[in-house]
C-alpha positions as a Markdown table, in Angstrom:
| # | Residue | x | y | z |
|---|---|---|---|---|
| 1 | Lys | 20.1 | 13.9 | 5.6 |
| 2 | Asp | 20.4 | 14.7 | 1.9 |
| 3 | Glu | 22.9 | 11.9 | 1.6 |
| 4 | Asp | 20.4 | 9.5 | 3.1 |
| 5 | Ile | 17.7 | 10.5 | 0.6 |
| 6 | Ile | 20.2 | 10.1 | -2.3 |
| 7 | Lys | 21.2 | 6.6 | -1.1 |
| 8 | Asn | 17.5 | 5.6 | -0.7 |
| 9 | Val | 16.7 | 6.8 | -4.2 |
| 10 | Ile | 19.6 | 4.8 | -5.6 |
| 11 | Lys | 18.5 | 1.7 | -3.6 |
| 12 | Ala | 14.8 | 2.1 | -4.7 |
| 13 | Lys | 15.9 | 2.4 | -8.3 |
| 14 | Ala | 17.9 | -0.8 | -8.0 |
| 15 | Glu | 15.0 | -2.6 | -6.3 |
| 16 | Leu | 12.6 | -1.5 | -9.0 |
| 17 | Glu | 15.0 | -2.7 | -11.8 |
| 18 | Cys | 15.3 | -6.0 | -10.0 |
| 19 | Ala | 11.6 | -6.5 | -9.7 |
| 20 | Ile | 11.1 | -5.6 | -13.4 |
| 21 | Asn | 13.8 | -8.1 | -14.4 |
| 22 | Asn | 12.2 | -10.8 | -12.2 |
| 23 | Phe | 8.8 | -10.1 | -13.7 |
| 24 | Glu | 10.1 | -10.7 | -17.2 |
| 25 | Tyr | 11.0 | -14.3 | -16.2 |
| 26 | Ala | 8.1 | -14.9 | -13.8 |
| 27 | Glu | 5.6 | -17.8 | -14.3 |
| 28 | Asn | 2.2 | -18.5 | -12.9 |
| 29 | Asp | 1.5 | -17.0 | -9.5 |
| 30 | Leu | 4.8 | -15.1 | -9.4 |
| 31 | Ile | 3.5 | -12.8 | -12.1 |
| 32 | Asp | 1.1 | -11.2 | -9.7 |
| 33 | Tyr | 3.8 | -11.1 | -6.9 |
| 34 | Phe | 6.3 | -9.3 | -9.1 |
| 35 | Ser | 3.7 | -6.9 | -10.6 |
| 36 | Tyr | 2.7 | -5.8 | -7.0 |
| 37 | Gln | 6.4 | -5.5 | -6.2 |
| 38 | Ile | 7.0 | -3.3 | -9.2 |
| 39 | Lys | 4.0 | -1.1 | -8.2 |
| 40 | Ala | 5.2 | -0.8 | -4.6 |
| 41 | Asn | 8.8 | 0.0 | -5.7 |
| 42 | Gln | 7.6 | 2.6 | -8.2 |
| 43 | Ala | 5.5 | 4.3 | -5.5 |
| 44 | Lys | 8.5 | 4.3 | -3.1 |
| 45 | Leu | 10.7 | 5.8 | -5.8 |
| 46 | Asp | 8.2 | 8.4 | -6.7 |
| 47 | Tyr | 7.9 | 9.4 | -3.0 |
| 48 | Leu | 11.6 | 9.6 | -2.6 |
| 49 | Leu | 12.1 | 11.7 | -5.8 |
| 50 | Lys | 9.4 | 14.2 | -4.6 |
| 51 | Lys | 11.1 | 14.4 | -1.2 |
| 52 | Ala | 14.5 | 15.0 | -2.9 |
| 53 | Lys | 13.0 | 17.7 | -5.1 |
| 54 | Lys | 11.5 | 19.5 | -2.1 |
| 55 | Arg | 15.0 | 19.5 | -0.5 |
| 56 | Gly | 16.5 | 20.9 | -3.7 |
| 57 | Ile | 18.4 | 17.7 | -4.6 |
| 58 | Leu | 18.7 | 17.5 | -8.4 |
| 59 | Leu | 18.4 | 14.2 | -10.3 |
| 60 | Ser | 21.8 | 14.9 | -11.9 |
| 61 | Met | 23.3 | 14.9 | -8.4 |
| 62 | Ile | 21.7 | 11.5 | -7.7 |
| 63 | Glu | 22.9 | 10.1 | -11.0 |
| 64 | Glu | 26.4 | 11.4 | -10.5 |
| 65 | Ile | 26.7 | 9.7 | -7.1 |
| 66 | Glu | 25.1 | 6.5 | -8.5 |
| 67 | Leu | 27.7 | 6.4 | -11.2 |
| 68 | Lys | 30.6 | 7.0 | -8.8 |
| 69 | Ser | 29.4 | 4.2 | -6.5 |
| 70 | Lys | 29.2 | 1.8 | -9.5 |
| 71 | Lys | 32.7 | 2.6 | -10.6 |
| 72 | Gly | 33.9 | 2.0 | -7.0 |
| 73 | Met | 32.5 | -1.5 | -7.0 |
């Protein structure tokens, strides 16, 4: 269960970063789309981080696993 939360936090962080990058290059109507996507992804990440904190999962644990997964790519 803890592993699932950690994986979801990592995925949510990546989705947020992607939305932010897309927003930077968005034009016209896509600006609104990506701004909503950023807000939704931030809310999801905030929720997952609160859930992780309640379960005693430390941010350093999440970052360590994230770094290991990037090195394995």
